[in-house]
N, C-alpha and C positions, 0 to 999 in steps of 0.2 A: 477598682473597676471604674471606667469612664462611661457613665450612662448619660444620655441626653433624653429628656422627656419631651414627648410630642403632645401639643395641646390643640384643641379646636378653637374656633373663633370666639367661644364663650369662656375660654380658659380652662376647660375640662381636660384632664390628662387622658389621652386616647391611645398612647403607645410609648414604647421605649426604643431608643436606638443605641446600639453598642457597636464599637469598631469590630471589623471582621476578625482581627487577630484575637480579640477577647472571646468572640463567639467560637473560634477554632479551639481555644484553650478550654472553654466550657465543655465542648463536645468531647475533648480528650478526657477530661476529668469525669464527666457524666456520660458514659457510653450510651445510655438510653436516649439521650438527645440525638445522637448520631443515628440510632435506629429509627426514631420518630421522623427525623428529617428525611431519611431515605424512603420511608413509607409514604410520606406526604409529597414527595417529589412528583411534579406533573410534567410529563414530556409533551412537547409540542408534536403535533402530527406533521408528517413530512410536507404536506401541502402548506401548512402554516409557516414552516421554516423557509420554504421556497418563496412565499409572499414577502417575508421579512428580508430575505436575501435580495430579491428584486427591488424592493423599496430602498434598501441601503445602497445598492449599486446605482440606482437612479439618483439618490442624494449625492453620492460621491462624484458622479459625473456632472451634476448641476448644483454645486454648492451655493451659487449665487441666486438660484431660483427657489428660495425658501422664505417663509414668513417668520418673523420674530413672534414667539408664543405670547409674551407679555403684551406686545403691541396689538396683536390680534384679539386677545381677550379684552383689552381695554376698548378697542373699537366695537366689539360685540356688545359690551356692557353699555357703552354710550348710545348705541342704536336701540336699546330696549326701553 
């Protein structure tokens, strides 16, 4: 199994990442995982889906009119 451990900025392990194929295999092997996943699934409300669709459509129509996330965060941090 290929696990990747996620650490915070102090080096503490905060999570584990595993490839989706391995997750699917685990759900097949341990059916209670599949049940728990289904129970914890959160559906978006229709209005939330509509907002996401509108924002994605706007992005695809104006792909040049976006800000780079890392550069934006750097600028914010420099201004503090």
